[in-house]
Structures are given as structure tokens and as C-alpha cells.
C-alpha positions in Angstrom: 30.8 -0.5 14.1 28.9 2.7 14.4 25.3 2.5 15.5 24.0 3.8 12.1 26.1 1.3 10.2 25.0 -1.5 12.5 21.3 -0.6 11.9 21.8 -0.5 8.2 23.5 -3.9 8.2 20.7 -5.4 10.4 18.1 -3.9 8.0 19.8 -5.4 5.0 20.1 -8.8 6.6 16.4 -8.8 7.5 15.5 -7.6 4.0 17.5 -10.4 2.3 16.0 -13.0 4.7 12.4 -11.8 3.8 13.3 -11.8 0.1 14.3 -15.5 0.1 11.4 -16.4 2.4 8.8 -14.7 0.2 6.1 -17.0 -1.2 7.1 -16.1 -4.8 10.8 -16.6 -4.2 11.3 -19.4 -1.7 11.3 -22.2 -4.2 13.8 -20.4 -6.5 16.8 -19.2 -4.4 19.2 -19.1 -7.3 16.9 -17.0 -9.5 16.1 -14.7 -6.5 19.8 -14.1 -5.8 20.5 -13.5 -9.5 17.6 -11.0 -9.8 18.8 -9.2 -6.7 22.4 -8.8 -8.0 21.3 -7.9 -11.5 19.1 -5.2 -10.2 21.7 -3.6 -7.9 24.4 -3.7 -10.5 22.2 -2.5 -13.4 20.5 0.3 -11.4 23.9 1.8 -10.5 25.2 1.6 -14.1 22.1 3.2 -15.5 21.8 5.8 -12.6 18.1 6.5 -13.5 14.8 4.8 -13.0 13.9 1.9 -15.3 10.6 0.4 -16.3 10.5 -2.9 -14.5 7.9 -5.7 -15.1 5.2 -5.8 -12.4 2.0 -7.9 -12.8 0.3 -8.9 -16.0 1.5 -6.4 -18.6 2.0 -3.6 -16.1 5.4 -1.9 -15.4 6.7 0.3 -12.6 9.5 2.8 -12.8 12.2 1.7 -10.3 15.3 3.5 -9.3 18.0 3.2 -6.6 16.6 4.2 -3.2 13.0 4.2 -4.3 11.7 2.1 -1.4 8.2 1.0 -2.1 9.1 0.5 -5.8 12.2 -1.6 -5.4 10.1 -4.3 -3.9 8.8 -4.9 -7.5 12.3 -6.0 -8.5 13.0 -8.1 -5.5 9.6 -9.6 -4.6 7.2 -9.2 -7.5 4.4 -8.6 -5.0 6.1 -7.3 -1.9 2.9 -7.2 0.1 2.0 -10.6 -1.3 -1.4 -11.5 0.4 -2.7 -8.0 0.4 -1.8 -7.1 -3.3 -3.2 -10.4 -4.5 -6.4 -9.9 -2.5 -6.7 -6.4 -4.0 -6.4 -7.9 -7.6 -8.8 -10.8 -6.9 -11.5 -8.8 -5.1 -11.7 -5.6 -7.2 -13.5 -5.5 -10.6 -14.4 -2.9 -13.2 -17.6 -1.9 -11.3 -15.8 -1.1 -8.1 -13.7 1.8 -6.8 -10.5 1.7 -4.8 -9.4 4.5 -2.5 -5.6 4.2 -2.1 -4.5 6.3 0.9 -0.7 6.6 1.1 -0.4 5.6 -2.5 3.3 6.1 -2.7 4.6 5.1 -6.2 1.2 3.5 -7.0 1.6 -0.2 -6.9 -1.8 -0.8 -5.4 -3.4 1.9 -7.7 -1.8 0.1 -10.7 -3.2 -3.2 -9.6 -6.7 -1.8 -9.0 -6.9 0.1 -12.3 -4.6 -2.0 -14.6 -5.4 -5.5 -13.4 -9.0 -5.3 -12.1 -10.1 -2.4 -14.3 -11.4 -0.5 -11.2 -11.7 3.3 -10.8 -9.1 4.6 -8.3 -8.8 7.6 -6.1 -5.1 7.8 -5.1 -4.1 10.0 -2.1 -0.4 10.9 -1.7 0.8 13.8 0.4 4.4 14.2 -0.8 4.4 16.2 -4.1 7.6 14.5 -5.4 6.2 11.0 -4.7 2.8 12.0 -6.2 4.7 13.1 -9.4 6.4 9.7 -9.6 3.0 8.1 -9.1 1.7 10.1 -12.1 4.7 8.9 -14.1 3.8 5.3 -13.4 0.2 6.0 -14.5 1.4 7.5 -17.8 3.8 4.6 -18.4 0.8 2.2 -18.2 -1.8 4.5 -19.9 -4.0 4.6 -16.8 -4.4 8.3 -16.2 -8.1 8.1 -17.2 -8.9 5.5 -14.5 -6.9 7.0 -11.6 -7.3 10.4 -10.0 -4.3 11.6 -7.9 -5.0 13.8 -4.9 -1.8 15.5 -3.7 -3.1 15.9 -0.1 -2.8 14.2 3.3 -5.9 12.4 4.5 -6.7 13.1 8.1 -9.3 13.9 10.8 -10.0 17.5 9.7 -9.6 19.8 6.8 -6.6 22.1 7.0 -2.8 21.6 6.9 -0.2 19.5 8.6 3.6 18.8 8.5 4.9 15.9 6.5 8.4 14.5 6.3 10.4 14.9 3.1 13.1 12.6 1.7 12.2 9.3 3.4 10.3 8.1 0.3 8.1 5.2 1.4 8.8 6.1 5.0 7.5 9.7 4.7 4.9 10.4 7.5 3.0 13.1 9.4 5.1 15.2 11.8 4.4 17.3 14.8 5.4 21.0 14.6 8.3 20.2 16.9 9.5 17.3 14.7 9.1 19.4 11.6 11.5 22.1 13.0 14.3 19.5 13.3 14.2 17.6 10.0 13.3 18.1 6.3 9.6 18.6 6.1 6.8 20.1 4.1 3.5 21.8 5.0 0.8 20.0 3.0 -3.0 20.3 2.7 -5.1 17.9 4.8 -8.6 16.7 3.9 -11.1 14.3 5.4 -11.8 11.3 3.2 -15.5 12.0 3.7 -15.0 15.4 2.0 -12.6 14.1 -0.6 -14.2 10.9 -2.0 -17.4 10.0 0.0 -19.7 10.9 -2.9 -17.9 8.4 -5.1 -18.9 5.6 -2.7 -15.8 3.5 -2.8 -16.0 -0.3 -2.1 -12.4 -0.9 -1.1 -10.1 1.4 0.9 -6.4 0.8 1.4 -4.6 2.9 4.1 -0.8 2.8 4.6 0.3 6.0 6.2 3.0 5.0 8.7 0.9 5.0 11.9 -1.6 7.8 11.0 -4.2 5.3 9.9 -6.5 5.9 12.9 -6.5 9.6 12.2 -7.4 8.9 8.6 -10.4 6.8 9.7 -11.4 9.6 12.1 -12.1 11.6 9.0 -13.9 8.8 7.2 -16.9 8.2 9.5 -19.4 8.6 6.6 -17.6 6.2 4.4 -17.4 3.6 7.2 -21.1 4.0 7.9 -22.0 3.5 4.2 -22.7 -0.2 3.5 -21.1 0.3 0.0 -17.7 0.1 1.6 -16.9 -3.6 1.9 -13.1 -3.8 2.4 -10.6 -1.8 4.5 -7.0 -2.9 4.0 -4.9 -1.1 6.6 -1.3 -1.1 7.7 -0.8 -2.9 11.0 2.7 -2.5 12.4 2.0 -0.7 15.7 3.0 2.9 14.7 -0.3 4.5 15.8 1.2 5.1 19.3 3.3 7.9 17.7 0.2 10.0 17.4 -1.4 10.9 20.8 -5.1 10.8 20.8 -5.3 8.4 17.8 -8.2 6.0 18.2 -7.0 2.4 17.6 -7.8 1.1 14.1 -9.2 -2.1 15.5 -11.7 -0.3 17.7 -12.9 1.9 14.9 -13.4 -1.0 12.4 -15.1 -3.4 14.8 -17.5 -0.6 15.7 -18.2 -0.1 12.0 -19.1 -3.8 11.4 -15.9 -5.1 9.9 -14.1 -8.3 10.8 -10.4 -9.2 10.3 -9.3 -11.9 7.9 -6.3 -13.6 6.4 -6.0 -14.5 2.7 -4.1 -17.2 0.9 -3.6 -16.2 -2.7 -2.7 -19.7 -3.9 -5.9 -21.3 -2.7 -7.9 -18.1 -2.7 -9.2 -18.9 0.8 -10.2 -16.3 3.4 -9.8 -17.2 7.1 -11.2 -15.3 10.0 -8.7 -13.8 12.5 -9.2 -12.6 16.0 -9.1 -8.8 16.0 -6.1 -8.7 18.3 -4.2 -11.6 16.7 -0.6 -10.8 15.8 -0.2 -9.2 12.3 0.8 -11.8 9.7 2.3 -9.1 7.4 2.4 -5.3 7.2 -1.3 -5.0 6.7 -4.7 -6.4 7.9 -7.7 -7.2 5.8 -11.0 -6.1 7.3 -14.3 -7.3 5.6 -17.9 -6.3 6.0 -19.2 -9.4 4.3 -16.8 -12.3 4.3 -19.1 -14.7 2.3 -19.4 -12.2 -0.5 -15.7 -11.6 -0.5 -15.0 -15.3 -0.7 -17.3 -15.6 -3.7 -15.7 -12.7 -5.5 -12.1 -13.9 -5.1 -13.0 -17.4 -6.3 -14.3 -16.0 -9.6 -11.5 -13.5 -10.3 -9.2 -14.0 -13.4 -5.7 -15.2 -12.7 -3.0 -12.7 -11.8 0.4 -13.2 -13.5 3.6 -12.2 -11.7 7.2 -13.3 -12.1 6.2 -16.3 -14.3 3.7 -17.6 -11.9 -0.1 -17.5 -11.9 -2.3 -16.8 -8.9 
């Protein structure tokens, strides 16, 4: 078997394993298998994105190869703990900054479930267009502002991959010369959204998280920011000079926690503990966060209530 085919087979096997082990799927293996097969057959017959049920009454446009959106069909909440925490913590008086918004699942949860205001930051123009389509589908354009820029340590421009969908990421000039890429505007979050004083910031940018935080010093110093949900899969080493996320957030007064959506319990974690999922939840005030999530309305997904 060629290396590329072997890697794809290994990825598919791991994906299916994760799908059946997911908290919303593991007690329903037959239904999970049926949903997986129905999606893959149906999506190839229709050959265009379809509006798929998400959470509560929200829907997401999902098509073949739309990684980051297909998880809606297979998992309901693919990033289970983090998406549920987002829904339970946010409310109509708070603002979410969604950096690396992709197709907008976190933005939809923030605006459509919690009623929060959202500033969505997505660098790839085609992905940003799909995000806007999802906002229109759910009549949420008035609550979500879409910024088609890359968040980073300085205002200017950078190279961004094109065609990897959920895997698109910042490139060096040398990498950009050897693969499909775009030149996109870059802005510091302090310049882009600081005056809005967000309470919750989610950052998922394929290893560039430390660079994003380097341009958000004012936000981190502002006590109004209470939560930073950040991808934690070890890709920061791809960007020389990037200050580790852990170091930055500890210095800003945040502490790392885990969340159980079923019991709505927060548990402290050591800053250097192994990641339990793709993301880590960092809180400025754990007691306040615990009170907020206990009082939140239930979240409905795939026939279950959280």
C-alpha cells in the first residue's frame, strides 16, 4: 500500500474509533453506524451541501470534504466538552471572539444558543463565505460580525494555505512558494476587537495560537475577559519564536480546567497535564464560571439534553 493510502486508511480508522467512542454516540452504536452510512451515501447522491440539524433549532450546511462541518453529521458536538461549555457559559450579555471560526459552529452556538454577540475571525475568504452562508441559514447575521483576516502578533499581511479547509493554516514564505496559498491581511486582536471587551475568546488556528495571543495583550490584561478556549495539540512548534500558550495564559492570571457537560462540573487541571481533547479551557474566575454553567438552559443535540 502506498504511504498516502496507508495514512488515509489510518486516519479513517482513527476517525471511526473516535466517532463510536464519542460521549453522544457510545451508547448508540447501531444508530451511529446508520447515521454515518446515510450521510456518506446521501452526500454523494446530492453532490452539494445540505442543511444538517445541529443543536437546538440550528442547522449547518454540510458537504463532502467540508472538514469542520462534517463533524456535525457524525458527532453532533464534535468538540464535545468545549462546545457544551461555550453554550453553558455564554449568555445574551456577553461577547464571544471566535478566532479560526471555520464554518462557524462555535459562532452559531454563541449567537444562536446563548444569544451572545460574536466577532468571528476567519482568514480564508472561501471559508469565510461558507460561514456567512451558515449565518444566513440561521438568521444570525445581526448578531455575528465576520472579519475576513488572520489574527496575529502585528498588523500587516501573511501567507495562508488554501484548500485544506479546516486544516488551513499560516505558512512561511518558503512554504507558500511550494503549495496553494493566499496572501491575507493580518490584524492584532487588540486592534480588531479590544474596544468591544469580549468575555470569551476561542482560538483554533492550527498552532498559531501563541502568535494570536501575542497580539492580544490588552485583551488578556482586561479583567472583562474571563475565558480563553484554545487549541492544544502541540502544533505551536511549527512557528519559531512563538511563546507557549501556557506561559502566556498563566502570566495573565488564567488557570486550566476540564468540563463535564453531563454533570456541569468544572475541575482544575495542571497547566502541563496532557490534553483531554483538542482544546483547553482557561478560566480567570473558576467559581464564577461554575455558577454560570449550573444556571444555563439545557442544550439539545441529537435527541439528548445537556
